[in-house]
MIDOSE-1310 file (N, C-alpha, C; in nm, 2 decimals, decimal comma, always signed):
residues 259
mtda	-1,60/-0,24/+1,01/-1,59/-0,20/+0,87/-1,72/-0,20/+0,80; -1,74/-0,12/+0,71/-1,87/-0,12/+0,64/-1,87/-0,24/+0,55; -1,99/-0,31/+0,54/-2,00/-0,43/+0,47/-2,06/-0,40/+0,33; -1,98/-0,43/+0,23/-2,03/-0,41/+0,09/-2,08/-0,54/+0,03
aevr	-2,06/-0,66/+0,10/-2,09/-0,78/+0,04/-2,24/-0,80/+0,00; -2,32/-0,73/+0,07/-2,47/-0,74/+0,04/-2,52/-0,65/-0,06; -2,43/-0,56/-0,11/-2,47/-0,46/-0,21/-2,50/-0,52/-0,34; -2,61/-0,50/-0,40/-2,65/-0,55/-0,53/-2,71/-0,43/-0,61
ddei	-2,71/-0,45/-0,74/-2,77/-0,34/-0,83/-2,91/-0,31/-0,79; -2,99/-0,41/-0,76/-3,13/-0,39/-0,73/-3,15/-0,34/-0,59; -3,04/-0,32/-0,51/-3,05/-0,27/-0,38/-3,00/-0,13/-0,38; -2,96/-0,07/-0,49/-2,91/+0,07/-0,50/-3,03/+0,16/-0,53
aqsp	-3,05/+0,24/-0,43/-3,17/+0,33/-0,45/-3,13/+0,47/-0,51; -3,22/+0,53/-0,58/-3,19/+0,66/-0,64/-3,24/+0,77/-0,54; -3,15/+0,86/-0,51/-3,18/+0,97/-0,42/-3,25/+1,08/-0,50; -3,32/+1,17/-0,43/-3,38/+1,29/-0,50/-3,27/+1,38/-0,56
fger	-3,15/+1,36/-0,52/-3,04/+1,45/-0,57/-2,96/+1,39/-0,69; -3,01/+1,28/-0,74/-2,94/+1,22/-0,86/-2,82/+1,14/-0,82; -2,81/+1,09/-0,69/-2,70/+1,01/-0,65/-2,75/+0,87/-0,61; -2,65/+0,78/-0,62/-2,69/+0,64/-0,58/-2,65/+0,62/-0,44
rtlf	-2,73/+0,54/-0,37/-2,70/+0,51/-0,23/-2,67/+0,36/-0,22; -2,56/+0,33/-0,15/-2,52/+0,19/-0,12/-2,50/+0,19/+0,03; -2,46/+0,07/+0,07/-2,43/+0,06/+0,21/-2,30/+0,14/+0,25; -2,22/+0,18/+0,15/-2,11/+0,26/+0,17/-2,15/+0,41/+0,18
gdfp	-2,27/+0,45/+0,14/-2,31/+0,59/+0,14/-2,36/+0,63/+0,00; -2,36/+0,77/-0,02/-2,41/+0,83/-0,14/-2,29/+0,86/-0,23; -2,30/+0,83/-0,36/-2,20/+0,86/-0,45/-2,26/+0,90/-0,59; -2,19/+0,98/-0,67/-2,24/+1,02/-0,80/-2,25/+0,89/-0,89
lrpe	-2,34/+0,91/-0,99/-2,36/+0,79/-1,08/-2,23/+0,76/-1,16; -2,15/+0,85/-1,19/-2,03/+0,83/-1,27/-1,91/+0,87/-1,18; -1,87/+0,79/-1,08/-1,77/+0,83/-0,99/-1,63/+0,84/-1,06; -1,61/+0,77/-1,17/-1,47/+0,77/-1,23/-1,46/+0,91/-1,30
tqrt	-1,56/+0,98/-1,33/-1,55/+1,10/-1,40/-1,53/+1,22/-1,31; -1,55/+1,20/-1,18/-1,54/+1,31/-1,08/-1,39/+1,34/-1,05; -1,36/+1,46/-1,04/-1,22/+1,50/-1,00/-1,19/+1,46/-0,86; -1,07/+1,40/-0,84/-1,03/+1,36/-0,71/-0,93/+1,46/-0,66
vtip	-0,98/+1,55/-0,57/-0,90/+1,66/-0,52/-0,88/+1,65/-0,37; -0,95/+1,56/-0,30/-0,93/+1,55/-0,16/-0,92/+1,40/-0,13; -0,87/+1,37/-0,01/-0,87/+1,23/+0,03/-1,01/+1,17/+0,04; -1,11/+1,24/+0,10/-1,25/+1,19/+0,09/-1,30/+1,16/-0,05
davr	-1,26/+1,23/-0,15/-1,29/+1,20/-0,29/-1,23/+1,06/-0,32; -1,10/+1,05/-0,29/-1,03/+0,92/-0,32/-1,10/+0,80/-0,24; -1,14/+0,82/-0,12/-1,21/+0,72/-0,04/-1,34/+0,68/-0,11; -1,41/+0,78/-0,16/-1,54/+0,74/-0,24/-1,51/+0,66/-0,36
rcrw	-1,41/+0,70/-0,43/-1,37/+0,62/-0,55/-1,33/+0,47/-0,52; -1,26/+0,46/-0,41/-1,22/+0,33/-0,37/-1,34/+0,25/-0,32; -1,43/+0,31/-0,26/-1,55/+0,24/-0,21/-1,63/+0,19/-0,33; -1,64/+0,27/-0,44/-1,71/+0,22/-0,56/-1,64/+0,10/-0,61
mavd	-1,51/+0,09/-0,61/-1,44/-0,03/-0,66/-1,47/-0,15/-0,57; -1,47/-0,12/-0,44/-1,51/-0,23/-0,35/-1,65/-0,29/-0,38; -1,74/-0,19/-0,41/-1,88/-0,24/-0,44/-1,87/-0,32/-0,57; -1,80/-0,28/-0,67/-1,79/-0,35/-0,79/-1,74/-0,49/-0,78
vnas	-1,65/-0,51/-0,69/-1,59/-0,65/-0,67/-1,66/-0,72/-0,56; -1,76/-0,66/-0,49/-1,83/-0,72/-0,38/-1,74/-0,75/-0,26; -1,65/-0,65/-0,24/-1,56/-0,66/-0,12/-1,62/-0,60/+0,00; -1,59/-0,64/+0,11/-1,65/-0,59/+0,24/-1,56/-0,48/+0,30
afal	-1,44/-0,47/+0,25/-1,35/-0,37/+0,31/-1,24/-0,34/+0,21; -1,17/-0,22/+0,22/-1,06/-0,19/+0,14/-0,96/-0,10/+0,21; -0,84/-0,09/+0,16/-0,74/+0,00/+0,22/-0,64/+0,03/+0,11; -0,58/+0,15/+0,12/-0,48/+0,20/+0,04/-0,35/+0,23/+0,12
ffag	-0,24/+0,17/+0,08/-0,11/+0,18/+0,15/-0,01/+0,25/+0,06; +0,08/+0,33/+0,12/+0,21/+0,37/+0,06/+0,31/+0,26/+0,10; +0,41/+0,24/+0,01/+0,51/+0,14/+0,04/+0,64/+0,22/+0,05; +0,72/+0,18/+0,16/+0,85/+0,24/+0,18/+0,95/+0,20/+0,08
pste	+1,06/+0,27/+0,06/+1,15/+0,24/-0,05/+1,25/+0,13/-0,02; +1,26/+0,09/+0,10/+1,36/-0,01/+0,14/+1,31/-0,15/+0,09; +1,40/-0,22/+0,01/+1,37/-0,36/-0,02/+1,43/-0,45/+0,08; +1,52/-0,40/+0,17/+1,58/-0,48/+0,27/+1,48/-0,51/+0,38
rprl	+1,40/-0,41/+0,42/+1,30/-0,42/+0,52/+1,18/-0,34/+0,48; +1,11/-0,39/+0,38/+0,99/-0,32/+0,32/+0,88/-0,30/+0,42; +0,81/-0,20/+0,41/+0,70/-0,16/+0,50/+0,59/-0,09/+0,43; +0,47/-0,12/+0,48/+0,35/-0,05/+0,43/+0,29/+0,05/+0,53
vpcf	+0,25/+0,16/+0,48/+0,20/+0,27/+0,56/+0,05/+0,30/+0,52; -0,05/+0,28/+0,60/-0,19/+0,31/+0,56/-0,21/+0,45/+0,53; -0,28/+0,48/+0,42/-0,32/+0,61/+0,38/-0,47/+0,63/+0,43; -0,55/+0,54/+0,38/-0,69/+0,54/+0,43/-0,75/+0,40/+0,41
dssy	-0,86/+0,37/+0,47/-0,93/+0,25/+0,44/-1,08/+0,27/+0,46; -1,16/+0,16/+0,46/-1,31/+0,17/+0,46/-1,36/+0,22/+0,59; -1,27/+0,24/+0,69/-1,32/+0,30/+0,82/-1,28/+0,44/+0,83; -1,24/+0,50/+0,71/-1,20/+0,64/+0,71/-1,31/+0,73/+0,77
pgva	-1,27/+0,83/+0,86/-1,14/+0,88/+0,89/-1,06/+0,80/+0,99; -1,12/+0,69/+1,04/-1,04/+0,60/+1,13/-0,96/+0,50/+1,05; -0,89/+0,41/+1,12/-0,82/+0,30/+1,06/-0,86/+0,17/+1,12; -0,90/+0,08/+1,04/-0,95/-0,05/+1,09/-0,84/-0,14/+1,14
ettr	-0,87/-0,22/+1,24/-0,77/-0,31/+1,30/-0,70/-0,40/+1,19; -0,78/-0,45/+1,10/-0,72/-0,54/+0,99/-0,62/-0,46/+0,91; -0,64/-0,33/+0,88/-0,55/-0,25/+0,81/-0,42/-0,24/+0,89; -0,43/-0,21/+1,02/-0,32/-0,20/+1,11/-0,24/-0,33/+1,11
riag	-0,31/-0,44/+1,11/-0,24/-0,57/+1,11/-0,17/-0,60/+0,98; -0,22/-0,56/+0,87/-0,16/-0,58/+0,74/-0,03/-0,49/+0,74; -0,04/-0,37/+0,79/+0,08/-0,28/+0,79/+0,18/-0,32/+0,90; +0,14/-0,37/+1,01/+0,23/-0,40/+1,12/+0,29/-0,53/+1,12
gdrs	+0,38/-0,56/+1,21/+0,44/-0,69/+1,22/+0,53/-0,72/+1,10; +0,55/-0,85/+1,07/+0,63/-0,89/+0,96/+0,55/-0,92/+0,84; +0,52/-0,81/+0,76/+0,45/-0,83/+0,64/+0,54/-0,80/+0,52; +0,66/-0,84/+0,53/+0,76/-0,81/+0,43/+0,73/-0,86/+0,29
aiar	+0,67/-0,98/+0,29/+0,64/-1,04/+0,16/+0,55/-0,96/+0,07; +0,44/-0,92/+0,13/+0,34/-0,84/+0,05/+0,40/-0,70/+0,03; +0,47/-0,64/+0,12/+0,53/-0,51/+0,10/+0,64/-0,51/-0,01; +0,72/-0,62/-0,01/+0,82/-0,63/-0,11/+0,76/-0,65/-0,25
hsrt	+0,65/-0,73/-0,25/+0,58/-0,75/-0,38/+0,53/-0,62/-0,43; +0,48/-0,53/-0,35/+0,43/-0,40/-0,39/+0,54/-0,31/-0,46; +0,66/-0,33/-0,42/+0,77/-0,25/-0,48/+0,84/-0,32/-0,60; +0,83/-0,45/-0,61/+0,91/-0,52/-0,71/+0,82/-0,58/-0,82
ssvp	+0,69/-0,57/-0,81/+0,61/-0,64/-0,91/+0,48/-0,55/-0,93; +0,42/-0,57/-1,05/+0,30/-0,50/-1,08/+0,18/-0,61/-1,09; +0,22/-0,74/-1,06/+0,12/-0,85/-1,07/+0,03/-0,84/-0,95; -0,10/-0,84/-0,96/-0,19/-0,85/-0,85/-0,16/-0,98/-0,77
clwd	-0,18/-0,98/-0,64/-0,17/-1,10/-0,56/-0,30/-1,12/-0,48; -0,32/-1,24/-0,44/-0,45/-1,28/-0,38/-0,42/-1,39/-0,27; -0,51/-1,40/-0,18/-0,51/-1,50/-0,08/-0,65/-1,54/-0,03; -0,67/-1,65/+0,02/-0,80/-1,69/+0,08/-0,78/-1,76/+0,21
dged	-0,89/-1,77/+0,28/-0,89/-1,83/+0,42/-0,89/-1,98/+0,42; -0,88/-2,04/+0,30/-0,88/-2,19/+0,29/-1,02/-2,25/+0,29; -1,12/-2,17/+0,31/-1,26/-2,22/+0,31/-1,31/-2,22/+0,17; -1,42/-2,29/+0,14/-1,48/-2,29/+0,00/-1,58/-2,17/-0,01
sisa	-1,52/-2,05/+0,01/-1,60/-1,93/+0,01/-1,62/-1,88/-0,14; -1,71/-1,78/-0,16/-1,72/-1,72/-0,29/-1,59/-1,67/-0,34; -1,52/-1,60/-0,25/-1,39/-1,55/-0,29/-1,29/-1,66/-0,34; -1,28/-1,76/-0,26/-1,19/-1,87/-0,29/-1,22/-1,93/-0,43
vsfr	-1,35/-1,95/-0,46/-1,39/-2,01/-0,59/-1,36/-1,91/-0,70; -1,39/-1,78/-0,68/-1,36/-1,68/-0,78/-1,21/-1,67/-0,81; -1,13/-1,68/-0,70/-0,99/-1,66/-0,72/-0,93/-1,77/-0,81; -0,99/-1,89/-0,81/-0,94/-2,00/-0,90/-0,94/-1,97/-1,04
tlgw	-1,02/-1,87/-1,08/-1,02/-1,83/-1,23/-0,92/-1,73/-1,26; -0,85/-1,67/-1,16/-0,75/-1,57/-1,18/-0,61/-1,63/-1,17; -0,59/-1,72/-1,26/-0,46/-1,80/-1,25/-0,34/-1,72/-1,27; -0,34/-1,61/-1,33/-0,22/-1,53/-1,36/-0,18/-1,44/-1,24
aaki	-0,27/-1,43/-1,14/-0,24/-1,35/-1,02/-0,15/-1,44/-0,93; -0,07/-1,37/-0,85/+0,02/-1,44/-0,76/-0,05/-1,48/-0,63; -0,05/-1,60/-0,59/-0,11/-1,64/-0,46/-0,01/-1,63/-0,35; -0,05/-1,57/-0,24/+0,05/-1,55/-0,13/-0,02/-1,60/+0,00
eppv	+0,06/-1,61/+0,10/+0,01/-1,64/+0,23/-0,07/-1,53/+0,29; -0,19/-1,55/+0,36/-0,27/-1,44/+0,41/-0,19/-1,35/+0,50; -0,18/-1,22/+0,47/-0,11/-1,13/+0,56/-0,18/-1,12/+0,70; -0,31/-1,15/+0,70/-0,39/-1,16/+0,82/-0,47/-1,29/+0,82
ggts	-0,45/-1,37/+0,92/-0,52/-1,50/+0,92/-0,67/-1,48/+0,92; -0,74/-1,58/+0,85/-0,88/-1,58/+0,84/-0,94/-1,48/+0,75; -0,86/-1,43/+0,66/-0,91/-1,33/+0,56/-0,89/-1,38/+0,42; -0,97/-1,33/+0,33/-0,95/-1,34/+0,18/-0,94/-1,20/+0,12
glaf	-0,85/-1,19/+0,03/-0,83/-1,06/-0,03/-0,75/-1,06/-0,16; -0,76/-0,94/-0,22/-0,69/-0,91/-0,35/-0,61/-0,78/-0,32; -0,48/-0,79/-0,37/-0,40/-0,67/-0,35/-0,34/-0,63/-0,48; -0,35/-0,50/-0,52/-0,31/-0,45/-0,65/-0,19/-0,36/-0,63
pvha	-0,07/-0,39/-0,67/+0,05/-0,30/-0,66/+0,02/-0,18/-0,75; +0,06/-0,06/-0,71/+0,03/+0,06/-0,79/+0,16/+0,14/-0,78; +0,19/+0,22/-0,89/+0,31/+0,30/-0,90/+0,27/+0,44/-0,95; +0,35/+0,54/-0,92/+0,33/+0,67/-0,96/+0,46/+0,74/-0,99
drgq	+0,46/+0,87/-1,02/+0,58/+0,94/-1,05/+0,67/+0,95/-0,93; +0,79/+0,98/-0,95/+0,89/+1,00/-0,85/+0,92/+0,87/-0,77; +0,89/+0,76/-0,83/+0,92/+0,63/-0,77/+0,83/+0,59/-0,65; +0,72/+0,66/-0,64/+0,63/+0,62/-0,53/+0,55/+0,50/-0,56
cgli	+0,54/+0,41/-0,47/+0,47/+0,28/-0,48/+0,37/+0,26/-0,37; +0,27/+0,18/-0,40/+0,17/+0,15/-0,30/+0,10/+0,02/-0,33; -0,01/+0,00/-0,25/-0,09/-0,12/-0,26/-0,23/-0,09/-0,23; -0,32/-0,13/-0,31/-0,46/-0,11/-0,28/-0,52/-0,25/-0,26
vflg	-0,58/-0,27/-0,14/-0,63/-0,40/-0,10/-0,78/-0,41/-0,09; -0,84/-0,52/-0,13/-0,98/-0,54/-0,11/-1,00/-0,67/-0,04; -1,08/-0,67/+0,07/-1,10/-0,78/+0,15/-1,24/-0,83/+0,15; -1,26/-0,96/+0,17/-1,40/-1,01/+0,19/-1,41/-1,15/+0,14
aeia	-1,51/-1,22/+0,20/-1,53/-1,37/+0,17/-1,62/-1,38/+0,05; -1,67/-1,28/-0,01/-1,77/-1,29/-0,12/-1,72/-1,21/-0,24; -1,59/-1,18/-0,25/-1,53/-1,11/-0,37/-1,56/-1,19/-0,50; -1,61/-1,13/-0,60/-1,64/-1,20/-0,72/-1,58/-1,11/-0,84
ltpe	-1,49/-1,17/-0,91/-1,42/-1,10/-1,01/-1,37/-1,19/-1,13; -1,39/-1,14/-1,25/-1,35/-1,22/-1,37/-1,21/-1,18/-1,40; -1,14/-1,25/-1,48/-1,00/-1,21/-1,53/-1,01/-1,07/-1,60; -1,11/-1,05/-1,68/-1,13/-0,92/-1,75/-1,15/-0,81/-1,65
gmfd	-1,24/-0,84/-1,55/-1,27/-0,74/-1,45/-1,14/-0,71/-1,37; -1,05/-0,80/-1,35/-0,93/-0,77/-1,27/-0,85/-0,67/-1,35; -0,84/-0,68/-1,48/-0,76/-0,58/-1,56/-0,82/-0,44/-1,53; -0,96/-0,43/-1,54/-1,03/-0,30/-1,52/-1,00/-0,24/-1,39
ihar	-1,02/-0,33/-1,28/-1,00/-0,28/-1,15/-0,85/-0,23/-1,12; -0,76/-0,31/-1,18/-0,62/-0,27/-1,16/-0,59/-0,13/-1,23; -0,64/-0,11/-1,35/-0,63/+0,02/-1,41/-0,69/+0,13/-1,33; -0,80/+0,11/-1,27/-0,86/+0,21/-1,19/-0,78/+0,23/-1,06
cfsl	-0,72/+0,13/-1,01/-0,63/+0,14/-0,89/-0,51/+0,23/-0,92; -0,45/+0,21/-1,04/-0,34/+0,30/-1,08/-0,39/+0,44/-1,09; -0,50/+0,47/-1,15/-0,55/+0,60/-1,16/-0,58/+0,66/-1,03; -0,64/+0,58/-0,94/-0,67/+0,63/-0,80/-0,54/+0,67/-0,73
fdav	-0,44/+0,58/-0,73/-0,31/+0,60/-0,66/-0,24/+0,73/-0,72; -0,25/+0,75/-0,85/-0,19/+0,87/-0,91/-0,25/+0,99/-0,85; -0,39/+0,99/-0,84/-0,46/+1,10/-0,78/-0,42/+1,13/-0,64; -0,41/+1,02/-0,56/-0,37/+1,03/-0,42/-0,23/+1,09/-0,40
vrir	-0,14/+1,05/-0,49/+0,00/+1,10/-0,48/+0,00/+1,25/-0,52; -0,09/+1,29/-0,61/-0,10/+1,44/-0,64/-0,16/+1,51/-0,52; -0,25/+1,45/-0,45/-0,31/+1,52/-0,33/-0,21/+1,53/-0,22; -0,13/+1,42/-0,20/-0,03/+1,42/-0,10/+0,10/+1,39/-0,16
pgeg	+0,16/+1,49/-0,23/+0,29/+1,47/-0,29/+0,40/+1,44/-0,19; +0,38/+1,48/-0,07/+0,49/+1,46/+0,03/+0,47/+1,33/+0,10; +0,37/+1,25/+0,07/+0,34/+1,13/+0,15/+0,46/+1,03/+0,14; +0,52/+1,02/+0,02/+0,63/+0,94/+0,00/+0,75/+0,99/+0,07
gkyp	+0,75/+1,12/+0,12/+0,86/+1,18/+0,19/+0,88/+1,11/+0,32; +0,78/+1,04/+0,37/+0,80/+0,96/+0,50/+0,90/+0,86/+0,47; +0,91/+0,81/+0,35/+1,01/+0,71/+0,31/+1,09/+0,75/+0,19; +1,19/+0,84/+0,21/+1,26/+0,89/+0,10/+1,34/+0,78/+0,03
sisk	+1,37/+0,81/-0,09/+1,44/+0,70/-0,17/+1,59/+0,69/-0,13; +1,62/+0,59/-0,05/+1,75/+0,57/+0,01/+1,80/+0,44/-0,06; +1,93/+0,45/-0,11/+1,98/+0,33/-0,18/+2,02/+0,22/-0,08; +2,04/+0,10/-0,13/+2,08/-0,01/-0,05/+2,21/+0,02/+0,02
rele	+2,31/+0,07/-0,05/+2,44/+0,11/+0,01/+2,43/+0,21/+0,12; +2,34/+0,31/+0,10/+2,32/+0,41/+0,20/+2,27/+0,35/+0,33; +2,17/+0,26/+0,31/+2,11/+0,19/+0,43/+2,21/+0,10/+0,50; +2,30/+0,04/+0,42/+2,40/-0,05/+0,48/+2,50/+0,03/+0,57
clkl	+2,54/+0,15/+0,52/+2,62/+0,24/+0,59/+2,55/+0,29/+0,72; +2,43/+0,32/+0,71/+2,35/+0,37/+0,82/+2,33/+0,26/+0,93; +2,31/+0,14/+0,88/+2,29/+0,03/+0,97/+2,41/+0,00/+1,05; +2,53/+0,00/+0,98/+2,66/-0,02/+1,05/+2,69/+0,09/+1,15
tang	+2,65/+0,22/+1,11/+2,66/+0,33/+1,20/+2,58/+0,30/+1,33; +2,46/+0,25/+1,31/+2,37/+0,22/+1,42/+2,43/+0,11/+1,51; +2,52/+0,03/+1,45/+2,58/-0,08/+1,53/+2,72/-0,03/+1,59; +2,75/+0,10/+1,58/+2,86/+0,15/+1,64/+2,99/+0,15/+1,56
ytsd	+2,98/+0,13/+1,43/+3,10/+0,13/+1,35/+3,14/+0,27/+1,31; +3,27/+0,30/+1,29/+3,32/+0,42/+1,24/+3,32/+0,42/+1,09; +3,34/+0,54/+1,03/+3,35/+0,55/+0,89/+3,46/+0,46/+0,83; +3,58/+0,46/+0,90/+3,69/+0,38/+0,85/+3,65/+0,23/+0,85
eiar	+3,58/+0,19/+0,96/+3,54/+0,05/+0,97/+3,43/+0,01/+0,87; +3,34/+0,10/+0,85/+3,24/+0,08/+0,74/+3,30/+0,07/+0,61; +3,39/+0,16/+0,58/+3,46/+0,15/+0,45/+3,53/+0,02/+0,43; +3,60/-0,03/+0,53/+3,67/-0,16/+0,52/+3,57/-0,27/+0,50
llkl	+3,46/-0,28/+0,58/+3,37/-0,39/+0,57/+3,30/-0,39/+0,44; +3,26/-0,27/+0,38/+3,19/-0,27/+0,26/+3,28/-0,25/+0,14; +3,41/-0,25/+0,16/+3,51/-0,24/+0,05/+3,49/-0,11/-0,03; +3,48/+0,00/+0,05/+3,46/+0,13/-0,01/+3,58/+0,22/+0,04
svht	+3,59/+0,33/-0,03/+3,68/+0,43/+0,02/+3,61/+0,50/+0,14; +3,69/+0,56/+0,23/+3,64/+0,63/+0,34/+3,55/+0,75/+0,29; +3,60/+0,82/+0,19/+3,53/+0,93/+0,13/+3,39/+0,88/+0,08; +3,38/+0,77/+0,01/+3,25/+0,72/-0,04/+3,16/+0,68/+0,08
anqy	+3,21/+0,62/+0,18/+3,13/+0,58/+0,30/+3,08/+0,71/+0,36; +3,16/+0,81/+0,38/+3,11/+0,93/+0,44/+3,01/+1,00/+0,35; +3,02/+0,99/+0,22/+2,93/+1,05/+0,13/+2,79/+0,98/+0,14; +2,79/+0,85/+0,15/+2,67/+0,77/+0,17/+2,60/+0,82/+0,30
ltnt	+2,67/+0,83/+0,40/+2,62/+0,87/+0,53/+2,56/+1,02/+0,53; +2,64/+1,10/+0,46/+2,59/+1,24/+0,44/+2,46/+1,24/+0,36; +2,45/+1,16/+0,26/+2,33/+1,15/+0,18/+2,21/+1,11/+0,27; +2,23/+1,01/+0,36/+2,12/+0,96/+0,44/+2,07/+1,07/+0,54
vqkl	+2,17/+1,15/+0,59/+2,14/+1,26/+0,68/+2,05/+1,36/+0,61; +2,08/+1,39/+0,49/+2,01/+1,49/+0,41/+1,87/+1,44/+0,37; +1,86/+1,31/+0,33/+1,74/+1,25/+0,28/+1,64/+1,24/+0,40; +1,69/+1,21/+0,52/+1,60/+1,19/+0,63/+1,58/+1,32/+0,71
davn	+1,63/+1,43/+0,65/+1,62/+1,56/+0,71/+1,66/+1,56/+0,86; +1,78/+1,50/+0,88/+1,83/+1,49/+1,01/+1,94/+1,59/+1,04; +1,98/+1,61/+1,16/+2,08/+1,71/+1,19/+2,22/+1,65/+1,20; +2,23/+1,52/+1,22/+2,36/+1,45/+1,22/+2,33/+1,30/+1,20
rmha	+2,44/+1,22/+1,20/+2,43/+1,08/+1,17/+2,34/+1,00/+1,27; +2,36/+1,03/+1,40/+2,29/+0,96/+1,50/+2,14/+1,00/+1,49; +2,11/+1,12/+1,46/+1,97/+1,16/+1,44/+1,91/+1,08/+1,32; +1,99/+1,07/+1,21/+1,95/+0,99/+1,10/+1,92/+0,84/+1,14
vaka	+2,01/+0,79/+1,22/+1,99/+0,65/+1,27/+1,86/+0,64/+1,35; +1,83/+0,73/+1,44/+1,71/+0,73/+1,52/+1,59/+0,74/+1,43; +1,59/+0,83/+1,33/+1,47/+0,84/+1,24/+1,45/+0,71/+1,16; +1,57/+0,66/+1,11/+1,56/+0,54/+1,03/+1,50/+0,42/+1,11
lrmg	+1,54/+0,41/+1,23/+1,49/+0,30/+1,32/+1,34/+0,32/+1,34; +1,29/+0,44/+1,37/+1,15/+0,47/+1,39/+1,07/+0,44/+1,26; +1,13/+0,46/+1,15/+1,06/+0,44/+1,02/+1,07/+0,30/+0,97; +1,14/+0,22/+1,05/+1,16/+0,08/+1,01/+1,25/+0,05/+0,89
lie	+1,33/+0,15/+0,85/+1,42/+0,13/+0,74/+1,54/+0,05/+0,77; +1,58/+0,05/+0,90/+1,68/-0,04/+0,95/+1,64/-0,10/+1,08; +1,71/-0,20/+1,12/+1,68/-0,27/+1,25/+1,79/-0,24/+1,35
């Protein structure tokens, strides 16, 4: 990953074309005023935020709609157009706590590696942020839950041992994260379609179907009418763009919506 920790104002050179050069590359002097119309534009904006907080890496995730088994899906990170291993590790495995936080709270969360690093010292001043267990061992980071229209949720993460941020600065960065996520959702309006909005009841019916239960059995177990149970299952088939219930089950399993 590109290292932003060494970037300082006196190390930013002026190019002949009126752009600033940092270790992340060349960017306009006023990145927040630039229109974000492509994912590379969004990556540049996120890199500027990483520079501002002295982070060494960043990532933007979409959050799936399930609160039963929440999941994060990487959109881009500081290794764009590739995906860094740390990003894969945050998204993979059992990261339910941070994924659930992204869907149920707007409070930033933070973690540190337990060492007396610059980040660990800085984080002590951010008392109103939620401290969580590191999603990846040996890392320090800040994660900002973000929300947009149509119920789409996400998380923007900054990593590094030398993150420096004041409480006032955290408000500013979080506002910029919301603006960035809104722009990304507009660029990729179907991104949340990977995780359509499926209700808890619909997921329960689908999970029972995956376990071999019939509509009558599902209705009895969940204390529903058979008609309602069938309606929930029909809804999941439509929302997952499946051809039948078993196809919906297969897609939900691949997407991590059910186990």
